[in-house]
FILO-773136 format. One line per 8 residues: number of its first residue (from 1); their letters; for each residue x, y, z of N, C-alpha, C, O. Coordinates in nm, 3 decimals. Each point is the difference from the previous one (the first is absolute). Layout:
NUM	A	X Y Z X Y Z X Y Z X Y Z | ...
END
This chain:
1	MKIKTFIN	8.699 5.471 0.411 -0.114 0.073 -0.049 -0.108 0.011 0.107 -0.071 0.101 0.007 | 0.058 -0.204 0.076 -0.103 0.002 0.103 0.032 0.102 0.108 -0.091 0.061 0.056 | 0.216 -0.040 -0.026 0.036 0.095 0.105 -0.031 0.143 -0.044 -0.036 0.083 0.083 | 0.051 -0.053 -0.214 -0.029 0.132 -0.052 -0.152 0.027 0.006 -0.042 0.111 0.035 | -0.037 -0.210 -0.068 -0.146 0.014 0.008 -0.044 0.018 0.145 -0.088 0.081 0.029 | 0.149 -0.156 0.061 -0.032 0.012 0.142 0.032 0.140 0.052 -0.078 0.056 0.076 | 0.190 -0.001 -0.115 0.040 0.134 0.042 -0.096 0.105 -0.057 -0.036 0.095 0.070 | -0.005 -0.111 -0.196 -0.094 0.093 -0.061 -0.136 -0.003 0.071 -0.059 0.105 0.024
9	VLFLIALL	0.009 -0.223 0.009 -0.128 -0.012 0.071 0.011 0.059 0.139 -0.091 0.070 0.045 | 0.201 -0.097 0.025 0.022 0.056 0.132 0.008 0.153 -0.006 -0.055 0.067 0.087 | 0.122 -0.012 -0.187 0.008 0.145 -0.017 -0.139 0.058 -0.029 -0.033 0.107 0.052 | -0.047 -0.174 -0.132 -0.135 0.047 -0.032 -0.088 0.001 0.125 -0.075 0.095 0.021 | 0.082 -0.198 0.061 -0.078 -0.006 0.123 0.044 0.110 0.097 -0.085 0.063 0.064 | 0.215 -0.040 -0.053 0.050 0.106 0.088 -0.044 0.137 -0.050 -0.035 0.088 0.079 | 0.036 -0.069 -0.210 -0.042 0.128 -0.058 -0.150 0.024 0.023 -0.040 0.111 0.032 | -0.041 -0.214 -0.049 -0.144 0.012 0.027 -0.028 0.026 0.148 -0.089 0.078 0.034
17	GFAAYLDS	0.164 -0.142 0.053 -0.016 0.023 0.143 0.037 0.142 0.039 -0.069 0.062 0.081 | 0.177 -0.010 -0.138 0.041 0.137 0.029 -0.102 0.101 -0.053 -0.029 0.100 0.065 | -0.027 -0.126 -0.183 -0.103 0.088 -0.056 -0.126 -0.003 0.086 -0.064 0.104 0.019 | 0.028 -0.220 0.032 -0.116 -0.010 0.088 0.024 0.075 0.131 -0.091 0.063 0.053 | 0.214 -0.070 -0.002 0.034 0.074 0.122 -0.011 0.151 -0.023 -0.054 0.071 0.084 | 0.104 -0.022 -0.197 -0.006 0.143 -0.029 -0.144 0.047 -0.017 -0.032 0.115 0.029 | -0.056 -0.203 -0.076 -0.139 0.036 -0.020 -0.081 -0.007 0.128 -0.110 0.054 0.005 | 0.161 -0.118 0.098 -0.074 -0.017 0.125 0.004 0.129 0.081 0.089 0.083 -0.021
25	PYSFINKN	-0.183 -0.066 0.114 0.000 0.121 0.083 0.111 0.000 0.105 0.022 0.102 0.065 | 0.049 -0.212 -0.048 0.106 -0.010 0.101 0.139 0.028 -0.056 0.098 -0.007 0.074 | -0.086 0.040 -0.202 0.131 0.025 -0.059 0.052 0.137 0.043 -0.075 0.084 0.051 | 0.204 -0.063 -0.072 0.060 0.126 0.039 -0.049 0.116 -0.086 0.008 0.115 0.042 | -0.059 -0.142 -0.161 -0.054 0.105 -0.087 -0.132 0.052 0.056 -0.024 0.121 -0.002 | -0.061 -0.210 0.051 -0.134 0.037 0.048 -0.006 0.016 0.152 -0.109 0.001 0.057 | 0.223 0.012 0.008 0.004 0.007 0.146 -0.077 0.120 0.053 -0.068 -0.011 0.102 | 0.076 0.125 -0.168 -0.068 0.121 0.047 -0.147 0.004 -0.036 -0.074 0.084 0.052
33	YAYSADQP	0.029 -0.173 -0.139 -0.138 0.004 -0.049 -0.085 -0.115 0.050 -0.122 0.002 -0.018 | 0.181 -0.100 0.079 -0.074 -0.119 0.043 -0.055 0.021 0.140 0.066 0.058 0.087 | -0.188 -0.108 -0.065 -0.063 0.005 0.130 -0.036 -0.142 0.041 -0.041 -0.081 -0.084 | 0.057 0.052 0.210 -0.039 -0.132 0.048 -0.126 0.014 0.084 -0.049 0.111 0.021 | -0.003 -0.221 0.026 -0.127 -0.001 0.073 0.010 0.070 0.135 -0.102 0.044 0.052 | 0.221 -0.034 0.006 0.011 0.063 0.131 0.010 0.152 -0.007 0.002 0.066 0.104 | 0.006 -0.009 -0.224 0.006 0.144 -0.014 -0.135 0.052 -0.048 -0.039 -0.026 -0.114 | -0.034 0.099 0.198 -0.130 0.050 -0.044 0.014 0.113 -0.102 0.099 0.073 0.000
41	VIVQPVAI	-0.197 -0.063 -0.083 -0.002 0.106 -0.099 -0.062 0.123 0.064 -0.106 -0.007 0.061 | 0.173 0.120 -0.075 -0.047 0.123 0.061 -0.066 0.085 -0.108 0.062 0.033 -0.101 | -0.188 0.001 0.126 -0.075 0.080 -0.096 -0.061 0.117 0.074 -0.059 -0.017 0.107 | 0.073 0.134 -0.162 -0.059 0.119 0.058 -0.142 0.017 -0.056 -0.017 0.000 -0.122 | -0.083 0.016 0.208 -0.136 0.021 -0.051 -0.012 0.135 -0.070 0.056 0.100 0.045 | -0.127 -0.100 -0.154 -0.017 0.121 -0.078 -0.149 0.030 -0.010 -0.078 -0.085 -0.043 | 0.040 0.204 0.081 -0.140 0.040 -0.011 -0.013 0.088 -0.124 0.043 0.115 -0.001 | -0.104 -0.171 -0.102 -0.020 0.074 -0.124 -0.149 0.025 -0.017 -0.080 -0.094 -0.001
49	EPASDVPV	0.045 0.218 -0.012 -0.139 0.034 -0.024 -0.020 0.025 -0.149 0.080 0.070 -0.061 | -0.185 -0.126 0.004 -0.021 0.022 -0.143 -0.035 0.145 -0.029 -0.067 0.067 0.078 | 0.114 -0.020 -0.191 -0.027 0.137 -0.039 -0.147 0.013 -0.040 -0.056 -0.088 -0.065 | -0.005 0.200 0.104 -0.143 0.016 -0.028 -0.026 0.055 -0.139 -0.112 -0.010 -0.050 | 0.214 0.069 -0.014 -0.022 0.061 -0.131 0.029 -0.095 -0.116 -0.013 0.039 -0.116 | 0.051 -0.163 0.144 0.029 -0.099 -0.104 -0.128 -0.076 -0.031 -0.066 -0.050 0.091 | 0.029 0.041 -0.219 -0.124 -0.071 -0.033 0.016 -0.151 0.011 0.110 -0.055 -0.015 | -0.222 -0.011 0.041 -0.006 -0.145 0.004 -0.065 -0.045 -0.131 -0.102 0.055 -0.040
57	LEEKLEKS	0.161 -0.154 -0.027 -0.057 -0.049 -0.126 -0.102 -0.109 0.030 0.030 -0.098 0.069 | -0.151 0.116 -0.121 -0.106 -0.098 0.017 -0.064 -0.028 -0.135 -0.009 0.089 -0.085 | -0.034 -0.213 0.067 -0.072 -0.036 -0.121 -0.148 -0.012 0.034 -0.037 -0.068 0.096 | -0.047 0.133 -0.175 -0.144 -0.004 0.023 -0.067 -0.065 -0.120 0.040 0.021 -0.114 | -0.142 -0.101 0.143 -0.076 -0.069 -0.105 -0.083 0.103 -0.075 -0.083 0.070 0.058 | 0.106 -0.063 -0.190 -0.075 0.093 -0.083 -0.124 -0.066 -0.059 -0.110 0.055 0.006 | 0.129 -0.176 -0.065 -0.115 -0.070 -0.056 0.027 -0.150 -0.001 0.114 -0.045 -0.002 | -0.223 -0.031 0.002 0.005 -0.145 -0.006 -0.105 -0.044 -0.100 -0.117 0.038 0.011
65	EKVNGYIV	0.158 -0.119 -0.110 -0.094 -0.044 -0.103 0.027 -0.144 -0.037 0.110 -0.052 0.021 | -0.212 -0.014 -0.077 0.012 -0.138 -0.045 0.017 0.000 -0.151 -0.080 0.059 -0.073 | 0.187 -0.127 0.026 0.031 -0.006 -0.142 0.036 -0.144 -0.035 0.101 -0.051 0.048 | -0.183 -0.015 -0.131 0.027 -0.135 -0.051 0.031 -0.101 0.111 0.094 -0.078 -0.012 | -0.172 0.080 0.118 0.020 -0.096 0.109 0.109 0.039 0.098 0.034 -0.079 0.088 | 0.022 0.198 -0.101 0.103 0.049 0.090 -0.050 0.126 0.069 -0.084 0.072 -0.054 | 0.134 -0.046 0.172 -0.025 0.126 0.069 0.125 0.085 -0.017 0.110 -0.041 0.036 | -0.129 0.160 -0.090 0.111 0.092 -0.022 -0.018 0.119 0.092 -0.100 0.072 -0.008
73	ETYEEYEV	0.197 -0.052 0.097 -0.004 0.112 0.093 0.107 0.101 -0.039 0.113 -0.038 -0.033 | -0.148 0.164 0.037 0.093 0.107 -0.035 0.026 0.084 0.124 -0.093 0.050 0.064 | 0.221 -0.035 -0.030 0.042 0.078 0.116 0.081 0.120 -0.046 0.074 -0.008 -0.098 | -0.088 0.119 0.169 0.081 0.118 -0.028 0.075 0.039 0.126 -0.053 -0.008 0.111 | 0.176 0.049 -0.130 0.085 0.037 0.113 -0.023 0.146 0.038 -0.009 0.087 -0.087 | 0.000 -0.061 0.216 -0.022 0.135 0.052 0.107 0.035 0.101 0.048 -0.086 0.074 | -0.010 0.214 -0.072 0.085 0.054 0.107 -0.094 0.056 0.105 -0.076 0.094 -0.026 | 0.082 -0.150 0.146 -0.089 0.043 0.107 0.082 0.073 0.105 0.096 -0.054 0.055
81	YKDEDGNV	-0.134 0.179 -0.029 0.065 0.082 0.102 -0.085 -0.005 0.127 -0.121 0.024 -0.005 | 0.185 -0.055 0.117 -0.071 -0.010 0.128 0.065 0.090 0.103 0.119 0.031 -0.010 | -0.198 0.013 0.109 0.055 0.078 0.109 0.047 -0.093 0.112 0.000 -0.122 -0.016 | 0.040 0.179 0.129 0.053 -0.079 0.110 -0.103 -0.096 0.059 0.037 -0.104 0.054 | -0.164 0.139 -0.063 -0.106 -0.084 0.056 -0.045 -0.110 -0.095 -0.081 -0.085 0.039 | 0.131 0.085 -0.163 -0.039 -0.101 -0.097 -0.116 0.042 -0.088 -0.050 -0.081 -0.078 | 0.006 0.205 0.089 -0.108 0.049 -0.086 0.054 0.034 -0.138 0.110 0.055 -0.013 | -0.185 -0.088 -0.090 0.043 0.023 -0.138 -0.017 0.149 -0.032 -0.111 0.054 0.008
89	LKSEPTGK	0.221 0.010 -0.044 -0.004 0.140 -0.038 -0.027 0.016 -0.150 -0.080 0.084 -0.042 | 0.149 -0.167 -0.037 -0.009 0.015 -0.144 0.033 -0.135 -0.064 0.084 -0.074 0.052 | -0.150 0.043 -0.163 0.023 -0.125 -0.073 0.011 0.034 -0.149 -0.095 0.049 -0.061 | 0.214 -0.077 0.003 0.024 0.034 -0.141 0.034 -0.126 -0.079 0.080 -0.081 0.047 | -0.140 0.061 -0.166 0.035 -0.115 -0.083 0.138 0.019 -0.063 0.036 0.111 -0.040 | 0.039 -0.220 0.030 0.133 0.007 -0.060 -0.002 -0.034 -0.149 0.096 0.030 -0.071 | -0.203 -0.091 0.025 -0.009 -0.037 -0.141 0.041 -0.144 -0.025 -0.013 -0.049 -0.112 | 0.062 -0.019 0.212 0.038 -0.141 -0.016 -0.124 -0.086 0.019 -0.067 0.007 0.103
97	IDTLKYYD	0.038 -0.089 -0.202 -0.118 -0.085 0.001 0.044 -0.146 -0.010 0.081 -0.034 -0.087 | -0.134 -0.051 0.175 0.026 -0.144 -0.001 -0.130 -0.073 -0.023 -0.105 0.041 0.049 | 0.113 -0.151 -0.123 -0.117 -0.084 -0.020 0.028 -0.139 0.053 0.112 -0.052 -0.011 | -0.214 -0.007 0.069 0.008 -0.134 0.055 -0.110 -0.083 -0.065 -0.117 0.035 0.005 | 0.157 -0.147 -0.067 -0.096 -0.084 -0.071 0.006 -0.140 0.061 0.107 -0.059 0.011 | -0.223 0.009 0.029 -0.006 -0.136 0.055 -0.130 -0.065 -0.042 -0.098 0.068 -0.032 | 0.098 -0.201 0.032 -0.114 -0.078 -0.049 -0.116 0.009 0.098 0.019 -0.004 0.121 | -0.140 0.017 -0.175 -0.121 0.009 0.080 -0.054 -0.141 0.022 -0.062 -0.058 -0.089
105	YSNDR	0.085 0.004 0.207 -0.044 -0.136 0.032 -0.149 -0.006 0.035 -0.056 -0.109 0.011 | -0.008 0.223 0.007 -0.143 -0.003 0.034 -0.085 -0.047 -0.117 -0.115 -0.040 0.022 | 0.165 0.042 -0.144 -0.073 -0.049 -0.117 0.001 -0.151 -0.010 -0.084 -0.056 -0.070 | 0.177 -0.011 0.136 0.014 -0.145 -0.011 -0.102 -0.076 0.084 -0.017 -0.120 -0.021 | -0.049 0.181 0.113 -0.089 -0.068 0.093 -0.132 -0.028 -0.058 -0.086 -0.057 0.067
END
């Protein structure tokens, strides 16, 4: 009975070792995809210029008020169109409104 258990444990260890080998970057499966430290990575530089007709989304503070010891700030999202020099051509609200509520610590002093 002990020899059968020994063979099963030995088979399990060999199976785990083979699975670890297949998962490693040095296995025959990953031979074409593995890179070592002596092979530099070659990257071509890409010059991408941002499109000027795409709007930039910005949130602007609409109002700030104190409510029950909290400061509540309301922001609205705007689509801002700019030219090549960075000058604002047009600013349109998207209708998305966010509120930020935080405790006013200036009352504790």
